C-alpha positions as CSV (number, residue, x, y, z in Angstrom):
1,M,72.3,94.1,-14.4
2,N,71.8,93.5,-18.1
3,A,68.5,93.8,-20.0
4,R,68.3,90.3,-20.3
5,T,68.8,89.2,-16.6
6,F,66.4,92.4,-15.8
7,V,63.4,91.0,-17.6
8,N,64.3,87.0,-16.9
9,T,64.0,88.0,-13.2
10,A,61.0,90.6,-13.5
11,F,58.9,88.3,-15.0
12,R,59.7,85.4,-13.2
13,A,59.0,86.6,-10.4
14,R,55.3,87.6,-11.1
15,V,55.0,84.5,-13.4
16,Y,55.2,86.7,-16.4
17,R,52.9,89.4,-14.9
18,F,53.5,92.7,-15.7
19,R,54.2,95.2,-12.8
20,P,54.6,98.8,-13.6
21,S,56.0,99.5,-10.1
22,L,58.9,97.4,-11.4
23,L,60.0,100.2,-13.7
24,T,61.2,103.4,-11.7
25,R,62.2,105.4,-14.8
26,E,61.5,105.4,-18.6
27,S,64.9,104.0,-19.5
28,D,63.9,101.0,-17.2
29,F,61.0,100.5,-19.3
30,V,63.3,101.3,-23.1
31,M,66.0,98.6,-21.2
32,M,63.1,95.9,-20.9
33,R,60.9,96.6,-23.8
34,T,64.2,96.1,-26.3
35,A,65.5,93.1,-24.2
36,F,61.7,91.7,-24.5
37,E,61.6,92.0,-28.3
38,G,64.6,90.2,-28.4
39,T,62.7,87.1,-26.9
40,V,60.1,86.9,-29.9
41,A,62.6,86.5,-33.3
42,A,62.6,83.4,-34.4
43,P,66.2,81.9,-35.8
44,D,64.6,81.3,-39.0
45,G,63.6,85.3,-39.5
46,Y,60.2,85.0,-37.7
47,Q,59.8,87.9,-36.0
48,W,56.3,89.6,-34.4
49,G,54.7,91.4,-37.0
50,P,51.8,91.5,-39.5
51,G,53.3,88.2,-41.3
52,L,53.6,86.0,-37.8
53,A,50.1,87.3,-36.4
54,A,48.4,86.1,-39.8
55,I,50.2,82.9,-39.4
56,L,49.0,82.7,-35.8
57,G,45.5,84.0,-36.9
58,L,45.3,80.9,-39.6
59,V,46.2,78.7,-36.8
60,E,43.8,80.0,-34.5
61,G,40.9,80.2,-37.1
62,L,41.3,77.0,-38.2
63,T,42.0,74.8,-34.4
64,E,39.2,77.2,-32.1
65,F,36.3,75.2,-32.9
66,L,37.6,71.7,-33.8
67,P,38.1,69.4,-30.6
68,V,42.1,69.8,-31.2
69,S,43.1,72.6,-28.6
70,S,43.9,76.0,-30.4
71,T,46.0,77.0,-27.4
72,G,48.0,74.1,-27.7
73,H,48.5,74.8,-31.6
74,L,49.2,78.2,-30.8
75,I,51.8,76.7,-28.4
76,I,53.3,74.4,-30.7
77,A,53.5,76.9,-33.5
78,G,55.1,79.5,-31.5
79,H,58.0,77.4,-30.4
80,L,58.4,76.1,-33.7
81,L,58.6,79.8,-35.5
82,G,60.6,81.0,-32.0
83,F,57.7,83.3,-30.4
84,T,57.9,82.4,-27.0
85,G,57.7,84.8,-23.7
86,A,55.5,87.2,-22.3
87,L,53.9,88.7,-25.4
88,A,53.4,85.5,-26.9
89,D,51.5,84.5,-24.1
90,T,49.4,86.9,-24.3
91,V,48.9,87.0,-27.9
92,E,48.1,83.2,-27.8
93,V,44.7,84.2,-25.7
94,A,44.0,87.6,-27.3
95,I,44.0,86.4,-30.4
96,Q,40.7,84.6,-29.7
97,L,38.8,87.8,-30.4
98,G,38.6,87.2,-33.7
99,S,37.3,83.8,-33.1
100,I,34.6,85.4,-30.4
101,L,33.5,87.7,-33.2
102,A,32.9,85.0,-35.7
103,I,31.1,83.2,-33.5
104,I,28.5,86.5,-33.0
105,A,28.3,87.0,-36.8
106,F,27.5,83.7,-37.5
107,E,25.0,82.9,-35.0
108,R,23.7,86.5,-34.8
109,R,20.4,85.6,-35.9
110,K,20.1,83.2,-33.1
111,I,21.6,85.4,-30.5
112,A,19.3,88.0,-31.3
113,T,16.1,85.8,-31.3
114,L,17.3,84.2,-28.2
115,L,18.2,87.1,-26.2
116,S,14.6,89.0,-27.2
117,T,12.9,85.9,-26.0
118,A,14.2,85.2,-22.9
119,V,13.5,88.9,-22.1
120,K,10.1,88.3,-22.5
121,E,9.8,85.4,-21.0
122,Q,11.7,86.8,-18.0
123,A,8.9,89.3,-17.7
124,A,6.5,86.7,-17.9
125,F,8.4,84.3,-14.9
126,L,8.2,87.3,-12.8
127,R,4.6,87.7,-13.3
128,L,4.4,83.6,-12.4
129,L,6.1,84.3,-9.2
130,H,4.5,87.2,-8.2
131,G,0.9,85.4,-8.5
132,S,2.4,82.5,-6.4
133,H,1.7,82.9,-3.0
134,G,4.1,80.5,-0.1
135,G,7.0,78.0,-1.0
136,A,4.5,75.3,-2.7
137,Q,3.5,77.6,-5.2
138,W,7.0,79.2,-5.8
139,A,8.4,75.9,-6.7
140,E,5.0,74.8,-9.0
141,S,5.7,78.3,-10.3
142,V,9.2,77.3,-11.3
143,R,8.4,73.8,-12.9
144,T,6.0,75.7,-15.3
145,S,8.6,78.3,-16.2
146,L,11.1,75.4,-16.6
147,Q,8.9,74.1,-19.3
148,E,7.5,77.2,-20.9
149,H,10.1,79.6,-20.6
150,R,12.9,77.6,-22.4
151,H,15.4,80.2,-24.1
152,L,15.4,82.2,-20.6
153,W,16.2,79.0,-18.4
154,F,19.2,78.3,-21.8
155,V,20.4,81.6,-21.2
156,L,20.7,81.0,-17.4
157,G,22.2,77.7,-17.8
158,L,25.1,79.1,-20.1
159,G,25.6,81.3,-17.0
160,I,25.6,78.0,-14.8
161,A,28.2,76.4,-17.4
162,F,30.6,79.2,-17.2
163,L,31.0,79.5,-13.8
164,P,33.3,76.3,-12.9
165,A,35.9,77.1,-15.5
166,A,35.6,80.6,-14.2
167,V,36.2,79.9,-10.9
168,V,39.1,77.3,-11.4
169,G,40.6,79.9,-13.8
170,F,40.6,82.4,-11.8
171,V,42.5,80.6,-8.8
172,A,44.7,78.6,-10.6
173,H,45.7,80.7,-14.5
174,D,49.4,81.8,-12.8
175,W,50.4,78.4,-12.1
176,I,48.8,77.2,-15.2
177,E,50.4,79.9,-17.2
178,S,53.6,79.0,-15.8
179,R,53.7,75.1,-15.6
180,L,52.0,73.6,-18.3
181,F,52.4,76.3,-21.5
182,S,54.9,73.8,-23.1
183,P,55.0,71.8,-25.9
184,R,55.2,68.7,-24.0
185,T,52.3,69.1,-21.6
186,V,50.2,69.9,-24.7
187,A,51.6,66.8,-26.3
188,V,50.4,64.7,-23.3
189,A,47.2,66.5,-23.0
190,L,46.2,66.1,-27.2
191,I,47.0,62.5,-26.5
192,V,45.2,62.0,-23.9
193,G,42.3,63.9,-25.3
194,G,42.0,62.0,-28.2
195,L,41.9,58.6,-26.4
196,V,39.0,60.1,-24.0
197,I,37.4,61.1,-27.4
198,L,37.5,57.8,-29.1
199,W,36.2,56.1,-26.0
200,V,33.1,58.4,-25.7
201,E,32.1,57.9,-29.1
202,S,32.4,54.3,-28.7
203,A,30.1,54.6,-25.9
204,R,27.4,56.7,-26.7
205,R,24.0,55.8,-25.9
206,T,20.8,57.3,-27.6
207,P,20.7,61.2,-27.6
208,T,18.1,62.8,-25.3
209,V,18.8,66.2,-26.3
210,S,18.2,67.4,-29.7
211,D,17.6,70.7,-29.7
212,L,19.4,74.1,-28.1
213,E,16.6,75.0,-25.9
214,G,16.3,71.8,-24.6
215,V,19.6,72.0,-23.0
216,G,18.4,71.8,-18.8
217,L,20.2,73.2,-16.1
218,R,21.5,70.0,-14.8
219,T,22.9,69.6,-18.3
220,A,24.6,72.9,-18.6
221,F,26.3,72.4,-15.1
222,S,27.5,69.0,-16.2
223,V,29.0,70.6,-19.6
224,G,30.8,73.5,-17.5
225,L,32.3,71.0,-15.2
226,A,33.9,69.2,-18.3
227,Q,34.9,72.6,-19.6
228,C,37.1,72.6,-16.8
229,A,39.3,70.4,-17.6
230,A,40.3,72.8,-21.0
231,L,42.1,74.9,-18.8
232,F,45.1,72.4,-19.0
233,P,46.5,73.6,-22.7
234,G,46.2,71.0,-25.3
235,I,42.9,69.5,-23.8
236,S,40.7,71.7,-26.1
237,R,37.8,74.0,-25.1
238,S,35.4,72.8,-28.0
239,G,36.6,69.2,-27.3
240,A,36.3,68.9,-23.4
241,T,32.4,71.2,-23.9
242,I,31.6,68.6,-27.0
243,V,32.7,65.4,-25.0
244,G,30.8,66.7,-21.9
245,G,27.5,67.6,-24.1
246,L,27.8,64.0,-25.5
247,L,28.0,62.4,-22.0
248,A,25.0,64.6,-20.9
249,G,22.6,63.2,-23.7
250,M,23.1,66.0,-26.4
251,D,23.5,65.0,-29.8
252,R,26.5,65.5,-32.0
253,R,25.1,68.7,-33.4
254,V,23.7,70.3,-30.3
255,A,26.7,69.4,-28.5
256,T,28.9,71.0,-31.2
257,E,26.4,74.3,-31.3
258,Y,26.2,74.2,-27.3
259,S,30.3,74.4,-27.3
260,F,29.9,77.6,-29.5
261,F,27.6,79.5,-27.5
262,L,29.4,78.3,-24.3
263,A,32.7,79.9,-25.7
264,L,31.4,83.3,-25.9
265,P,31.3,84.1,-21.7
266,T,34.2,81.7,-21.6
267,M,36.1,83.8,-24.3
268,I,35.4,86.9,-23.6
269,V,36.3,87.1,-20.2
270,A,39.4,85.0,-21.0
271,T,40.5,87.3,-23.7
272,V,39.6,91.0,-21.6
273,Y,41.5,89.7,-18.7
274,Q,44.4,88.8,-20.3
275,L,44.4,91.9,-22.7
276,L,43.9,94.0,-19.4
277,K,46.9,92.3,-17.4
278,S,49.3,92.6,-20.0
279,L,48.1,95.6,-22.0
280,P,51.7,97.7,-21.1
281,L,53.4,95.1,-23.1
282,F,51.8,96.2,-26.4
283,T,53.0,98.9,-28.8
284,R,50.9,100.4,-31.5
285,D,52.6,98.2,-33.8
286,D,52.1,95.5,-31.7
287,M,48.1,96.0,-31.3
288,A,48.2,97.0,-35.4
289,A,50.1,93.4,-35.9
290,L,47.4,91.7,-33.8
291,S,44.7,93.1,-35.8
292,V,45.7,91.3,-38.8
293,G,45.8,88.1,-36.7
294,L,42.1,88.9,-35.1
295,V,41.0,89.6,-39.1
296,V,42.4,86.4,-40.1
297,S,40.9,84.1,-37.4
298,F,37.7,86.2,-38.0
299,F,37.5,84.9,-41.3
300,V,38.7,81.6,-41.0
301,G,36.8,80.7,-38.2
302,W,33.7,81.9,-39.6
303,A,34.3,79.3,-42.5
304,V,35.5,76.4,-40.0
305,I,31.9,77.5,-37.5
306,A,30.2,76.4,-41.0
307,G,31.6,73.4,-42.2
308,F,32.0,71.6,-38.7
309,L,28.4,72.0,-37.9
310,A,27.7,70.5,-41.1
311,F,30.1,67.5,-41.1
312,V,29.5,66.8,-37.5
313,K,25.8,65.7,-38.7
314,H,26.7,62.7,-40.3
315,H,30.3,62.2,-39.0
316,S,31.9,61.1,-35.5
317,L,35.1,63.0,-33.8
318,G,36.8,59.6,-34.6
319,G,38.7,61.5,-37.3
320,F,39.9,64.1,-34.8
321,A,40.9,62.4,-31.9
322,Y,43.3,60.5,-34.0
323,Y,45.0,63.5,-35.3
324,R,45.5,64.4,-31.9
325,I,47.0,60.9,-31.1
326,V,49.9,61.6,-34.0
327,L,49.8,65.2,-33.6
328,G,50.7,64.3,-29.8
329,A,53.3,61.6,-30.6
330,L,55.5,63.7,-33.0
331,V,55.5,66.8,-30.8
332,L,57.0,64.6,-27.9
333,L,59.4,63.4,-30.2
334,M,60.3,66.8,-31.5
335,F,60.6,68.6,-28.2
336,R,62.5,65.5,-26.4
């Protein structure tokens, strides 16, 4: 069995999931690594390293928070540059860590205030419950807390919004990774997502939620359900959650900022899971290259967050919708 056949057989049997039990000798690992690296060199000379990592970090930072699908752009960029395979699949998720840190850095004061206030409100809520007796009084205490402890319920709402995509993603992760990570599926999703954005923008009603703390549990769950659509590469996590927020009654800025906050648990779990699953594929050089991509995605992502929040105050998402449709059509033509 030659090296490439070994890699393809092992990876396809487990949907590109690495299994140490497949390697019985050190020479097996060396053989697999050598063949594996051969699958990530592009015909025009691009090969996995700091330069390619910087390009992917730029793509990630520019697209993660816009409703255009960062994963879709990374998949398209990877195919254009010849960077495909198991390492590419892992990098496309792991490089999001830079964007995660950008959100935390940009919203650090708001996050600190939100968490500290939520802790205080939790103590007050527990005292309120402790003084209640019977189901009717407990229900009244909860209703009172929903009005008075908005930071606490906002944090709880983020957890509720996170759950639907977490459950679906856990169950369907391997199938999605093996069947949907291709330029053509991304192209179709870009076009469909663009049409949905145009429809939502044209059918919008007067917003009923104009501040983050006003996002209730029901609204949070609705956005969480919308986020499930983003498991399809090319739909866009930010696009799905922003559209879900608009349909749930948020104004455009609140929907955008809520999308940023919901990105934290969603992206952290996805990134950590992918890294732990694929850690044996990384050498020290791979990790060094990935670090370059993370730094680039961090600074570019920070700038995009600031610019996008300012943009949505006065503009619709229509421009992004048309961009998605045109890009999707071009990709379909390129990858016929």
